[in-house]
C-alpha positions in Angstrom: 110.1 69.2 -94.6 110.0 67.1 -91.4 107.6 67.8 -88.6 110.3 69.0 -86.3 111.6 71.5 -88.9 108.0 72.7 -89.4 107.7 73.3 -85.7 110.8 75.4 -85.6 109.6 77.3 -88.7 106.4 78.2 -86.9 108.5 79.4 -84.0 110.5 81.6 -86.2 107.4 83.5 -87.2 106.2 83.8 -83.6 103.5 81.1 -84.0 103.9 78.9 -80.9 101.5 76.0 -80.3 101.3 77.0 -76.6 102.6 80.3 -75.2 104.7 78.6 -72.6 106.5 76.2 -74.9 110.1 76.8 -75.8 111.5 75.8 -79.2 113.0 72.5 -78.0 109.7 71.4 -76.4 107.7 72.3 -79.4 110.2 70.5 -81.8 110.1 67.3 -79.7 106.3 67.3 -79.5 106.1 67.9 -83.3 108.7 65.2 -84.1 106.9 62.7 -81.8 103.6 63.4 -83.5 105.3 62.9 -86.8 106.6 59.5 -85.7 103.1 58.5 -84.4 101.5 59.5 -87.7 103.3 56.6 -89.3 101.5 54.0 -87.1 98.2 53.9 -89.1 100.0 53.6 -92.3 102.3 50.6 -91.4 100.3 49.0 -88.6 101.0 48.7 -84.9 103.2 45.6 -85.1 105.7 47.0 -87.6 105.6 50.4 -85.8 106.3 48.7 -82.5 109.2 46.7 -84.0 110.8 49.8 -85.5 110.5 51.7 -82.2 112.1 48.9 -80.2 114.9 48.5 -82.7 115.7 52.2 -82.7 115.5 52.7 -78.9 118.6 51.9 -76.8 118.2 50.4 -73.3 118.7 53.2 -70.8 117.3 53.3 -67.3 118.5 56.6 -66.0 121.9 55.3 -65.3 120.6 52.2 -63.4 121.1 48.5 -64.3 117.9 46.5 -64.7 117.9 42.9 -63.5 115.6 40.9 -65.7 113.6 38.0 -64.2 111.2 35.4 -65.5 109.4 33.4 -62.8 106.4 31.2 -62.6 103.5 32.6 -60.6 100.0 31.2 -60.3 100.6 28.8 -63.2 101.9 31.3 -65.7 105.0 33.4 -66.1 105.8 36.8 -64.6 108.4 38.8 -66.6 110.0 42.1 -65.9 113.0 44.0 -64.6 114.0 45.0 -61.1 115.5 48.4 -60.8 117.3 49.3 -57.6 118.3 53.0 -57.2 121.0 53.8 -54.7 119.6 54.2 -51.2 116.3 52.6 -51.9 114.2 52.5 -48.8 110.8 51.1 -47.8 108.7 51.8 -50.9 108.3 49.2 -53.7 107.0 50.5 -57.0 105.2 48.2 -59.4 105.3 49.9 -62.8 103.2 49.4 -66.0 104.5 51.1 -69.1 102.3 52.8 -71.6 101.8 52.2 -75.3 98.2 51.6 -75.9 98.4 47.9 -75.0 100.2 47.3 -78.4 103.7 48.6 -77.9 106.2 49.7 -75.2 108.8 48.1 -73.0 111.6 48.8 -70.6 113.4 50.2 -73.7 110.8 52.8 -74.5 110.1 53.8 -70.9 113.3 52.9 -69.1 114.4 56.5 -68.5 111.1 57.4 -67.0 111.0 54.3 -64.8 114.5 54.9 -63.6 113.8 58.5 -62.8 110.7 57.5 -60.8 112.6 54.9 -58.9 115.2 57.5 -58.0 112.6 60.1 -57.0 110.6 57.7 -54.8 113.7 55.9 -53.4 111.8 52.8 -54.4 112.9 49.4 -55.5 110.9 49.1 -58.7 109.6 46.2 -60.7 108.8 47.2 -64.3 106.4 44.6 -65.7 106.8 43.1 -69.2 103.3 42.2 -70.2 101.8 40.7 -73.3 100.7 43.1 -76.1 98.0 43.1 -78.7 97.1 42.3 -81.4 99.0 39.0 -80.8 97.7 38.8 -77.2 94.3 40.6 -77.0 92.4 41.6 -73.9 92.5 40.6 -71.1 96.0 39.3 -71.5 97.8 42.5 -70.3 95.4 42.7 -67.3 96.1 39.1 -66.3 99.8 39.8 -66.4 99.4 42.9 -64.3 97.5 41.1 -61.5 99.9 38.2 -61.6 102.8 40.7 -61.2 101.2 42.1 -58.0 100.8 38.6 -56.5 104.4 37.9 -57.4 105.5 40.8 -55.2 103.4 39.4 -52.4 104.9 36.0 -52.8 108.3 37.6 -52.4 107.3 38.6 -48.9 106.7 42.3 -49.7 104.0 43.7 -47.5 101.1 45.4 -49.5 101.4 48.6 -47.5 104.9 49.1 -48.9 103.7 48.7 -52.6 102.5 51.5 -54.9 101.2 50.7 -58.3 102.0 53.2 -61.0 101.7 53.5 -64.8 101.4 55.8 -67.7 98.8 56.0 -70.4 97.6 52.4 -71.0 99.8 51.4 -68.0 97.6 53.8 -66.0 94.6 52.0 -67.2 96.2 48.7 -66.1 97.0 49.9 -62.6 93.4 51.2 -62.1 91.9 48.0 -63.4 94.3 46.0 -61.2 93.2 47.9 -58.1 89.6 47.3 -59.0 90.2 43.6 -59.6 92.1 43.2 -56.4 89.3 44.9 -54.4 86.7 42.6 -56.0 88.7 39.5 -55.2 89.3 40.5 -51.6 93.1 40.5 -52.1 95.1 42.9 -49.9 95.3 46.3 -51.5 98.6 48.2 -52.0 99.3 51.5 -50.3 98.3 53.7 -53.3 98.2 54.1 -57.0 99.8 56.7 -59.4 98.2 57.2 -62.8 100.1 59.3 -65.3 97.8 60.4 -68.2 95.6 57.3 -67.8 93.5 56.2 -70.7 90.3 55.6 -68.6 87.9 55.2 -71.5 89.1 53.1 -74.4 86.0 54.3 -76.3 87.7 57.6 -76.5 85.1 60.0 -74.9 85.8 63.6 -74.2 85.7 66.9 -76.1 89.5 67.3 -75.5 90.2 64.8 -78.2 89.2 67.5 -80.7 90.1 70.5 -78.6 93.7 69.4 -78.0 94.3 67.6 -81.3 96.5 70.4 -82.5 98.6 70.4 -79.4 99.2 66.8 -78.3 101.4 64.3 -80.1 98.8 61.6 -79.4 95.6 61.7 -81.5 92.2 60.1 -81.5 93.1 58.0 -84.6 96.0 56.5 -82.7 93.9 55.6 -79.7 91.2 54.1 -81.8 93.7 52.0 -83.7 95.3 50.7 -80.5 91.9 50.0 -79.0 90.8 47.9 -82.0 94.0 45.9 -81.9 93.9 45.2 -78.2 90.2 44.8 -77.6 89.6 42.5 -80.6 85.8 43.1 -80.5 85.3 43.5 -76.7 83.0 46.4 -75.9 85.2 49.4 -74.8 82.5 50.5 -72.3 82.8 47.3 -70.2 83.8 48.3 -66.7 86.6 45.8 -66.6 88.1 47.4 -69.7 87.6 51.1 -69.1 87.9 52.1 -65.4 85.8 55.2 -66.1 82.7 53.0 -65.9 83.7 50.9 -62.9 82.6 51.1 -59.3 85.5 52.9 -57.7 84.6 52.6 -54.1 87.1 51.1 -51.7 90.2 51.9 -53.8 93.4 53.1 -52.1 94.6 56.7 -52.4 95.3 57.9 -55.9 97.6 60.5 -57.5 96.5 61.3 -61.0 98.5 63.4 -63.5 97.2 65.0 -66.7 98.3 67.7 -69.0 95.9 70.5 -69.9 97.0 70.2 -73.6 96.5 66.4 -73.9 93.7 64.7 -75.7 92.8 62.6 -72.7 92.4 65.4 -70.2 88.6 65.5 -70.2 88.0 61.9 -69.5 90.7 62.0 -66.8 88.9 64.8 -65.1 85.7 62.9 -65.3 87.3 59.8 -63.7 88.8 61.8 -60.9 85.5 63.3 -60.1 83.8 59.9 -60.1 86.6 58.5 -57.8 86.1 61.4 -55.4 82.3 60.9 -55.3 83.0 57.2 -54.6 85.0 58.2 -51.5 88.4 57.7 -52.9 91.2 59.9 -51.6 92.2 61.2 -55.0 94.5 64.1 -56.0 94.3 65.2 -59.6 97.2 67.4 -60.8 96.6 69.0 -64.2 99.8 70.6 -65.4 99.2 73.7 -67.6 100.1 73.4 -71.3 101.5 69.9 -70.9 100.9 67.0 -73.4 100.4 63.3 -72.9 102.9 61.8 -70.4 105.2 64.9 -70.5 107.2 63.2 -67.8 109.0 61.5 -70.8 110.1 64.9 -71.9 111.9 66.0 -68.7 115.0 67.0 -70.8 113.0 69.7 -72.6 110.6 70.9 -70.0 111.2 71.5 -66.2 107.6 70.4 -65.6 108.6 66.8 -66.5 111.1 66.6 -63.6 108.7 68.5 -61.3 106.0 65.9 -62.0 108.4 63.1 -61.3 109.4 64.6 -58.0 105.8 65.1 -57.0 105.2 61.4 -57.6 108.3 60.5 -55.7 107.1 62.5 -52.7 103.6 60.9 -52.9 105.1 57.4 -53.0 107.3 58.0 -49.9 104.4 59.6 -48.0 102.0 56.8 -48.7 104.4 54.0 -47.8 105.8 55.6 -44.7 102.4 56.6 -43.3 99.7 54.5 -45.1 96.9 55.6 -42.8 97.4 59.3 -43.6 
């Protein structure tokens, strides 16, 4: 019996995973966890290839315009997404996937929804993935993408960096690298379920293992394939251990039922102590990047709309 069928069977006997989950939400979470469980068995590259081949290109009804352009001696690749009525904000988005999978195909619906909610012209970065391209390849691509926006004449105070999961890691590391280099900083950052410690600290890895579709084994496998021997505790790898002073305002989302929630809480506390204007929103009973599940939980769309409002606020009044 498949994992989705098992989830529905549990429901039929009144045994929900979380009290507030409806049957559709529980079935989708269970099915996703079942799909993820295949990764350790077949390896991240085969798993990625299957996911890409089975996922149609959809960007919430929008048409992506793909670009490939030289910047700072290397190539910047990605897709521009222009929602109707886009205004001042420009969103630079890094998709999740543990640094080893993901693309505009797997995350297009989320990126399109965020672009619409923020009224923002959005550039979704295509970055190099492990294990073929180990660290710091993805991070180099992220920083290069930001400089590409600047080279296009886009003022930094109009730009917000955003990303989910490993993409959240990338945006935080990018902000830190930009600060260290003295480059102009963007208006703000939005981190959705960021993976802030690639060493996988936090009691919630065990506490929420029965709820989240993402598990510690998946994170450890992805980290091994991306880091290729680099110490996960390095501050340029895991932003939890970095100096966070001088960063722009941050909005951080986490689900109370996700395995990363403890390390995300710890990061938000450290950022606040460092003087960062940070808002941490922990959504009750939500799993990792529940924004992807907006069709089965109203909290997905609610979180997307919160991000949209934050982006508009920060780009219209950057000194607030």
